[in-house]
C-alpha positions as CSV (number, residue, x, y, z in Angstrom):
1,M,-18.7,-7.2,16.2
2,Y,-20.2,-10.0,18.1
3,R,-21.7,-9.6,21.5
4,P,-23.2,-12.7,23.3
5,W,-23.2,-11.1,26.5
6,L,-25.1,-8.1,25.6
7,L,-27.6,-10.8,24.0
8,L,-28.4,-12.3,27.2
9,G,-29.3,-9.2,28.6
10,V,-31.0,-7.8,25.5
11,L,-33.2,-11.4,25.6
12,A,-34.2,-10.8,28.9
13,L,-35.7,-7.4,28.1
14,V,-37.6,-8.1,25.1
15,S,-41.0,-8.5,25.4
16,T,-42.8,-11.5,24.8
17,E,-44.9,-9.5,21.7
18,A,-41.8,-9.0,20.1
19,L,-40.7,-12.3,20.2
20,S,-44.2,-14.1,19.1
21,S,-44.9,-15.0,15.2
22,D,-45.8,-11.2,14.3
23,R,-42.3,-10.9,13.7
24,P,-41.1,-12.3,10.3
25,N,-38.0,-14.7,9.7
26,I,-36.8,-13.2,6.8
27,V,-34.5,-14.6,4.2
28,L,-31.8,-12.2,1.9
29,F,-31.4,-13.3,-1.4
30,F,-28.3,-11.0,-2.7
31,V,-26.9,-12.3,-5.6
32,D,-23.3,-11.6,-7.6
33,D,-23.4,-9.4,-10.6
34,L,-27.3,-9.7,-11.7
35,G,-28.6,-6.0,-13.9
36,W,-31.4,-4.8,-13.3
37,S,-32.2,-5.8,-17.0
38,N,-31.3,-9.8,-16.4
39,L,-34.7,-11.1,-15.4
40,G,-37.5,-13.0,-17.5
41,Y,-39.8,-10.3,-16.9
42,R,-37.9,-7.7,-18.0
43,Q,-35.9,-10.0,-20.9
44,P,-38.0,-12.6,-21.8
45,D,-36.3,-13.4,-25.3
46,Q,-33.0,-13.5,-23.5
47,F,-34.0,-15.1,-19.5
48,D,-36.3,-17.7,-18.1
49,T,-36.6,-16.9,-14.2
50,P,-40.3,-18.1,-13.5
51,N,-39.8,-18.1,-9.5
52,I,-38.1,-14.7,-9.7
53,D,-41.1,-13.7,-11.5
54,L,-43.2,-15.0,-9.2
55,L,-41.5,-13.1,-6.4
56,A,-42.5,-10.2,-8.3
57,Q,-45.6,-11.0,-9.0
58,Q,-46.3,-11.4,-5.1
59,G,-44.8,-9.1,-3.7
60,I,-43.8,-5.2,-4.4
61,D,-41.0,-4.8,-7.1
62,L,-38.8,-1.8,-6.0
63,Q,-37.7,0.0,-10.1
64,Q,-35.6,2.5,-8.7
65,A,-33.8,0.4,-6.6
66,Y,-29.4,1.9,-6.5
67,V,-26.3,0.1,-5.0
68,A,-24.1,2.7,-3.0
69,S,-20.5,1.6,-5.3
70,P,-21.7,-1.4,-7.5
71,T,-18.2,-3.3,-6.9
72,C,-17.8,-6.7,-4.7
73,S,-16.6,-6.1,-1.2
74,P,-18.3,-2.0,-0.9
75,S,-21.4,-3.4,-1.7
76,R,-21.7,-6.3,0.9
77,A,-20.0,-4.0,3.2
78,T,-22.7,-1.2,3.0
79,L,-25.5,-3.9,3.2
80,L,-24.1,-5.5,6.1
81,T,-23.9,-1.9,7.9
82,G,-26.2,0.2,6.2
83,Q,-23.2,3.1,6.1
84,H,-22.2,4.1,2.6
85,P,-18.9,2.6,1.3
86,A,-16.8,6.0,1.5
87,R,-17.7,6.5,5.0
88,L,-16.0,2.7,5.7
89,Q,-13.0,3.6,3.6
90,M,-14.1,0.2,1.6
91,V,-14.2,2.0,-2.3
92,R,-12.9,-0.9,-4.1
93,H,-13.6,-4.5,-3.7
94,I,-10.7,-6.7,-1.6
95,P,-8.5,-7.9,-3.8
96,G,-5.9,-11.3,-2.9
97,G,-4.2,-14.4,-4.2
98,P,-0.9,-14.7,-4.6
99,K,-0.4,-11.8,-7.7
100,H,-0.9,-9.3,-5.2
101,P,2.4,-8.9,-2.7
102,D,0.3,-8.4,0.5
103,F,-1.7,-11.1,-0.2
104,N,-1.1,-14.9,0.6
105,K,-2.4,-17.5,-1.8
106,F,-5.0,-18.5,1.0
107,G,-5.9,-14.5,0.6
108,R,-5.0,-13.8,4.2
109,T,-3.0,-10.2,5.2
110,D,-2.3,-8.4,7.8
111,V,-2.1,-5.3,6.1
112,E,-5.5,-2.8,6.4
113,F,-5.5,-1.2,3.3
114,N,-4.5,-1.2,-0.1
115,L,-4.1,1.0,-3.2
116,W,-5.2,0.4,-6.7
117,P,-2.1,1.6,-9.2
118,G,-4.8,3.5,-12.0
119,D,-6.5,5.4,-9.1
120,P,-5.9,9.0,-9.7
121,A,-7.2,9.9,-5.8
122,Q,-4.5,6.7,-4.1
123,F,-7.6,6.6,-1.9
124,P,-6.4,3.8,0.6
125,C,-9.1,1.0,0.5
126,R,-9.3,-1.1,3.9
127,N,-8.5,-4.9,3.3
128,W,-11.0,-6.4,5.8
129,L,-14.3,-4.6,7.3
130,P,-13.7,-3.9,10.8
131,L,-15.3,-5.5,13.5
132,E,-16.0,-2.7,15.4
133,H,-19.0,-2.1,12.9
134,V,-22.2,-2.9,13.8
135,T,-23.8,-5.3,11.2
136,Y,-27.6,-5.9,10.4
137,A,-26.7,-9.7,11.9
138,E,-25.3,-8.1,15.4
139,A,-28.7,-6.0,15.2
140,L,-30.8,-9.0,14.9
141,S,-29.5,-11.0,16.9
142,D,-29.6,-8.8,20.0
143,L,-33.4,-8.5,18.8
144,G,-33.5,-12.3,19.3
145,Y,-32.7,-13.6,15.8
146,Y,-30.6,-16.9,14.5
147,N,-28.7,-15.8,12.0
148,L,-27.5,-18.1,8.8
149,F,-24.8,-17.0,6.2
150,V,-24.6,-18.9,3.4
151,G,-21.8,-18.3,0.5
152,K,-19.8,-15.4,-0.7
153,W,-18.5,-13.3,1.8
154,H,-15.6,-11.4,0.3
155,L,-15.3,-8.9,3.4
156,G,-11.9,-10.1,4.7
157,H,-10.5,-13.8,6.0
158,E,-10.7,-15.8,8.7
159,P,-10.6,-13.4,11.8
160,Y,-13.3,-10.9,9.7
161,H,-15.6,-14.0,8.1
162,P,-19.2,-14.0,9.0
163,I,-19.2,-15.9,12.3
164,H,-17.0,-12.8,14.0
165,Q,-19.5,-10.7,12.3
166,G,-22.8,-11.6,14.5
167,F,-24.1,-14.9,12.5
168,D,-24.5,-17.8,14.4
169,R,-23.3,-20.3,11.8
170,Q,-21.7,-20.1,8.3
171,I,-21.8,-22.0,5.1
172,G,-19.8,-22.2,2.2
173,T,-17.5,-19.4,2.8
174,S,-14.0,-18.5,1.7
175,N,-11.4,-15.4,1.6
176,F,-11.9,-14.9,-2.3
177,G,-14.3,-12.8,-4.2
178,H,-15.2,-15.5,-7.0
179,P,-15.2,-18.8,-7.4
180,K,-12.3,-20.6,-9.4
181,G,-15.1,-22.9,-11.0
182,Y,-19.0,-23.6,-10.8
183,Y,-17.7,-27.3,-10.7
184,P,-15.2,-29.0,-7.9
185,P,-12.5,-27.7,-6.7
186,Y,-14.8,-24.7,-6.1
187,A,-12.1,-22.6,-4.5
188,P,-8.4,-22.1,-5.0
189,N,-7.4,-23.9,-2.2
190,G,-10.4,-26.8,-2.4
191,E,-12.1,-25.1,1.0
192,V,-15.2,-24.4,0.0
193,F,-17.0,-27.7,0.3
194,P,-13.5,-30.3,0.1
195,D,-15.9,-33.5,-0.2
196,A,-17.9,-32.2,-3.5
197,K,-17.3,-34.2,-6.1
198,T,-19.8,-33.2,-9.5
199,Q,-21.9,-30.9,-8.2
200,Y,-22.6,-27.6,-8.9
201,L,-21.7,-24.9,-6.8
202,T,-25.3,-22.5,-6.8
203,D,-27.1,-26.4,-6.3
204,R,-24.7,-27.0,-3.4
205,I,-25.1,-24.0,-1.0
206,T,-29.1,-24.7,-2.0
207,D,-28.7,-28.1,-0.5
208,E,-27.4,-26.8,2.4
209,T,-29.8,-24.1,2.7
210,V,-32.7,-26.3,2.6
211,Q,-31.5,-29.2,5.0
212,F,-30.9,-26.4,7.2
213,I,-34.2,-25.0,7.0
214,S,-35.6,-28.1,7.4
215,D,-33.8,-29.0,9.8
216,Y,-34.5,-25.8,11.9
217,S,-35.8,-26.1,15.6
218,I,-34.6,-23.5,17.5
219,D,-37.3,-21.2,19.0
220,Q,-35.8,-17.8,17.3
221,P,-37.5,-15.8,14.6
222,L,-34.8,-16.8,11.6
223,M,-32.7,-14.8,9.4
224,I,-30.8,-16.5,6.1
225,S,-28.4,-14.2,4.2
226,L,-27.9,-16.3,1.0
227,W,-25.2,-14.5,-0.8
228,Y,-24.8,-16.0,-3.8
229,Y,-20.9,-16.4,-5.8
230,N,-23.3,-17.1,-9.0
231,V,-23.5,-15.5,-11.4
232,H,-19.6,-13.7,-11.2
233,T,-17.4,-15.0,-13.2
234,P,-16.2,-17.2,-14.8
235,S,-18.7,-17.3,-16.9
236,Q,-20.0,-21.0,-16.3
237,G,-23.7,-22.5,-16.1
238,P,-24.7,-25.7,-15.0
239,S,-24.2,-28.5,-17.9
240,D,-28.2,-29.1,-17.8
241,L,-29.2,-25.9,-18.8
242,V,-26.6,-24.1,-20.8
243,P,-28.1,-25.8,-24.5
244,K,-31.4,-24.3,-23.5
245,Y,-29.5,-20.6,-24.2
246,Q,-27.2,-21.6,-26.9
247,G,-27.9,-19.9,-29.6
248,R,-30.9,-17.7,-28.8
249,E,-30.0,-14.5,-30.4
250,G,-28.0,-12.1,-28.3
251,L,-27.1,-15.0,-26.5
252,D,-23.5,-16.5,-28.2
253,G,-20.6,-17.7,-26.5
254,K,-20.0,-16.8,-22.1
255,R,-23.7,-15.0,-22.4
256,A,-25.6,-17.7,-23.2
257,E,-23.6,-18.7,-20.1
258,Y,-24.6,-15.9,-18.2
259,A,-28.2,-16.7,-18.9
260,A,-27.8,-20.5,-17.3
261,Q,-26.1,-18.8,-14.9
262,V,-29.1,-16.8,-14.0
263,A,-31.2,-19.6,-14.6
264,A,-29.2,-21.4,-11.8
265,V,-30.0,-18.9,-9.4
266,D,-33.4,-18.8,-10.0
267,R,-33.9,-22.5,-9.3
268,S,-32.4,-21.9,-6.5
269,V,-35.0,-19.4,-5.3
270,G,-37.7,-21.5,-6.2
271,R,-36.0,-24.8,-4.0
272,V,-35.6,-22.5,-0.8
273,R,-39.5,-21.0,-1.3
274,K,-40.7,-24.4,-1.5
275,A,-38.2,-25.4,2.1
276,L,-39.8,-22.5,3.2
277,A,-43.5,-23.7,2.8
278,D,-43.0,-27.2,3.4
279,K,-41.7,-26.2,6.9
280,G,-45.0,-24.2,7.1
281,I,-43.3,-20.7,8.1
282,D,-43.3,-19.1,4.3
283,D,-46.9,-17.2,5.5
284,N,-44.2,-15.3,8.0
285,T,-41.2,-14.9,6.0
286,L,-40.4,-11.8,4.7
287,I,-38.2,-12.9,1.7
288,I,-35.6,-9.7,-0.1
289,F,-34.0,-10.3,-3.3
290,T,-31.2,-7.9,-4.8
291,S,-27.9,-7.6,-6.1
292,D,-24.4,-6.4,-5.9
293,Q,-24.4,-4.8,-9.1
294,G,-24.5,-4.6,-12.5
295,S,-23.9,-7.2,-15.2
296,F,-20.2,-7.9,-16.6
297,F,-21.8,-7.5,-20.0
298,E,-23.7,-4.3,-20.9
299,W,-27.5,-5.0,-21.4
300,E,-30.1,-3.0,-22.8
301,P,-31.4,-0.1,-22.4
302,Y,-29.2,0.9,-19.7
303,R,-25.6,2.2,-20.6
304,G,-22.7,0.9,-18.6
305,G,-21.7,-2.6,-16.3
306,K,-19.6,-3.7,-13.4
307,R,-16.7,-2.9,-16.3
308,V,-17.2,0.4,-17.8
309,D,-19.1,3.3,-17.5
310,T,-20.1,1.7,-13.8
311,L,-21.6,4.5,-12.2
312,C,-24.0,4.7,-15.1
313,E,-27.8,2.8,-14.7
314,G,-25.8,-0.4,-16.3
315,G,-23.6,-0.6,-13.4
316,A,-25.4,0.4,-10.2
317,R,-29.2,0.3,-10.8
318,V,-30.1,-3.5,-9.3
319,P,-33.4,-5.6,-8.5
320,M,-34.9,-5.0,-5.7
321,I,-38.0,-7.1,-4.9
322,F,-39.8,-7.8,-1.6
323,H,-42.5,-10.3,-0.5
324,W,-44.3,-10.7,2.7
325,P,-47.5,-12.8,2.7
326,S,-50.1,-10.4,4.4
327,V,-48.3,-7.3,4.7
328,I,-47.5,-6.6,1.4
329,A,-50.0,-6.0,-2.0
330,E,-49.2,-8.7,-4.1
331,G,-48.0,-7.0,-7.9
332,A,-47.1,-3.7,-6.7
333,V,-44.4,-1.3,-8.4
334,N,-42.7,1.4,-6.8
335,E,-40.7,3.9,-8.2
336,S,-39.1,5.2,-5.1
337,I,-35.6,6.0,-5.2
338,V,-34.0,3.6,-2.8
339,Q,-30.0,2.4,-1.9
340,T,-29.1,-0.9,-0.7
341,T,-28.2,1.5,2.6
342,D,-31.8,1.4,3.3
343,L,-32.0,-2.4,4.2
344,F,-30.0,-2.3,7.4
345,P,-32.6,0.2,8.8
346,T,-35.6,-1.4,7.6
347,L,-34.8,-4.9,9.0
348,V,-34.5,-3.2,12.4
349,E,-37.0,-1.7,12.2
350,L,-39.2,-4.9,11.5
351,A,-37.6,-6.7,14.1
352,G,-38.7,-4.2,16.8
353,G,-35.9,-2.3,16.7
354,D,-34.6,1.3,16.8
355,A,-32.4,2.5,13.7
356,S,-31.7,5.8,15.2
357,S,-29.9,3.8,17.9
358,Y,-26.8,3.1,15.4
359,D,-24.6,5.9,14.3
360,N,-23.8,7.2,11.1
361,L,-26.5,4.9,9.1
362,D,-26.7,6.4,5.2
363,G,-30.6,4.9,5.0
364,T,-33.6,5.3,5.9
365,S,-36.5,2.8,6.3
366,L,-38.4,1.1,3.4
367,M,-40.8,-0.1,5.9
368,P,-43.9,2.8,4.5
369,I,-42.7,1.2,1.4
370,L,-43.4,-2.5,2.4
371,R,-46.4,-1.8,4.6
372,D,-48.8,1.1,2.0
373,N,-46.4,0.9,-1.2
374,V,-46.1,5.1,-0.9
375,T,-43.6,7.1,-2.8
376,I,-40.8,7.9,-0.1
377,Q,-39.0,11.3,-0.1
378,R,-35.4,10.9,0.3
379,N,-33.6,14.2,2.5
380,E,-30.6,14.4,0.4
381,P,-29.8,12.7,-3.2
382,I,-28.1,9.5,-3.0
383,F,-24.6,8.9,-3.9
384,G,-22.5,6.5,-5.9
385,Y,-18.8,5.9,-5.2
386,R,-15.7,4.1,-6.1
387,A,-12.1,4.3,-6.6
388,Y,-10.6,3.0,-9.4
389,E,-10.3,5.3,-12.7
390,D,-11.1,8.8,-13.4
391,L,-15.0,8.6,-12.9
392,Y,-16.0,8.5,-9.4
393,A,-19.1,9.6,-8.0
394,S,-22.8,9.5,-9.2
395,V,-25.2,11.9,-7.5
396,R,-28.9,11.0,-8.1
397,D,-31.7,13.1,-7.4
398,G,-34.9,13.2,-8.7
399,D,-35.0,13.2,-12.4
400,W,-31.7,14.3,-12.4
401,K,-28.1,12.2,-11.8
402,L,-24.7,13.4,-12.7
403,L,-21.4,11.8,-13.2
404,V,-18.4,13.4,-11.8
405,N,-14.7,12.3,-12.8
406,R,-12.0,13.0,-10.3
407,S,-10.3,15.1,-13.7
408,G,-13.6,17.5,-12.6
409,R,-15.6,16.6,-15.8
410,V,-18.9,16.1,-15.3
411,A,-21.8,14.7,-16.8
412,L,-25.9,15.6,-16.2
413,Y,-28.8,13.5,-17.3
414,N,-32.4,13.5,-17.5
415,V,-32.5,9.2,-16.7
416,V,-36.0,9.5,-16.9
417,K,-36.4,10.6,-19.7
418,D,-32.8,9.5,-21.3
419,R,-32.4,5.7,-19.5
420,S,-29.2,4.9,-21.7
421,E,-27.5,8.2,-20.1
422,Q,-27.1,9.5,-24.5
423,H,-27.3,13.1,-23.9
424,D,-25.5,15.4,-21.5
425,L,-27.5,18.2,-20.5
426,S,-24.7,19.5,-17.9
427,K,-24.1,22.5,-20.1
428,K,-27.2,23.4,-21.1
429,R,-28.7,22.9,-17.3
430,P,-25.6,24.7,-15.5
431,T,-28.0,24.9,-12.5
432,I,-28.4,22.0,-12.1
433,T,-25.3,21.2,-12.6
434,E,-24.1,23.7,-10.1
435,K,-26.5,22.5,-6.9
436,L,-25.6,18.6,-7.3
437,K,-21.8,19.5,-7.7
438,R,-22.1,21.6,-4.1
439,E,-24.4,18.5,-2.8
440,L,-21.2,16.3,-3.4
441,W,-19.1,18.4,-2.2
442,R,-21.0,18.6,1.1
443,W,-21.4,14.7,1.0
444,E,-17.9,14.3,0.7
445,N,-16.9,16.5,3.8
446,R,-19.9,14.8,5.6
447,V,-18.5,11.5,5.2
448,G,-14.5,12.4,5.2
449,V,-13.6,11.7,1.8
450,A,-13.3,15.7,0.6
451,Q,-9.7,15.6,0.3
452,F,-10.3,13.0,-2.6
453,S,-12.4,14.7,-4.5
454,G,-12.5,15.7,-8.0
455,I,-14.6,18.8,-7.5
456,S,-14.4,21.9,-5.7
457,P,-16.8,23.5,-3.8
């Protein structure tokens, strides 16, 4: 919940040193449905992403980054609050539109929770992110930052929009989880850029962001949260880019459109970086690039995606790149196991705050990685969780990953040696299997979802 009265008091106490140019501006590029493999430097035969490739070359590339729940709304809620979706009771996407009886055609509802017919646990899932949760925008606002939000929200209708969650301004936001089309009208009711005539949506939100950077004159460090609608369906790339990918091996039909959508995001990243340079603030800007979940399609080398085997590596492992001139060494690669729960405490620490003052954070600060490229050791595994079908949880601990079903069925993989998760070792390694099941049971009790568990202690 935004607290302007508190900000005035906090700013009065913030030291001159804390408000100096030593604190970076921040740009968070958050892409929708971009899988770990869907970048040019990882799949050069299918994707062209020179700007994102350059970002990785000039920064640090975290190889083992995961989302806590590979689903639109839960992934966003966790990024924003640093709390796991299970703790937030947001373990599915927020539905909307007239085909959902609790929502009207504008994506609004007064009903707090929804149920999913195919969910064996019938886990009640929230229809908005409650205002009482502290967001990174609120935390950074209290530390003197100006917060801009651009693009896809999918965390509730108007009373729960970004401007009520700590952001000073929002651009291009609607109540829906994906556009009607990437050419106008973008949204079902024309609420996103109603003046648009022919422009591709990603280009329009990039124009808005570039113009904001150019005009920015407020004496506060700036954080821009650019949460793309792309590369979510509908599969519709920019008309000037699609022909480039049609006919490439492995890119038939919608996959060619998808590759063009990825290229549109890459073009946007390059334009925003140029705007930062033109403004003269690129040397003091931390850039973060990541995604909310894996691709709509399955891509080698990983199994799964956002539709099938979603908690497998193809659905849950995502790109994560940090670039911060003079702080992060260029061309660094890091193999730490990290999760998007870690971004909240990282942002708070780099802004000069104390992450330990916030309740129920489920992540750890990544600042040791950014400063020294060390391999961080976590106190416990990372957990994946969602509530649609039988497969509902994952546990990643070291080289091992456990997949758990509501029915009680489990599978164990060594995801370092078996990247595509083809060889179930749960019967051959029963000690590890039982250990990770116990870890999951303890964690489910701690975050308050044990009543929905598919396992017993």
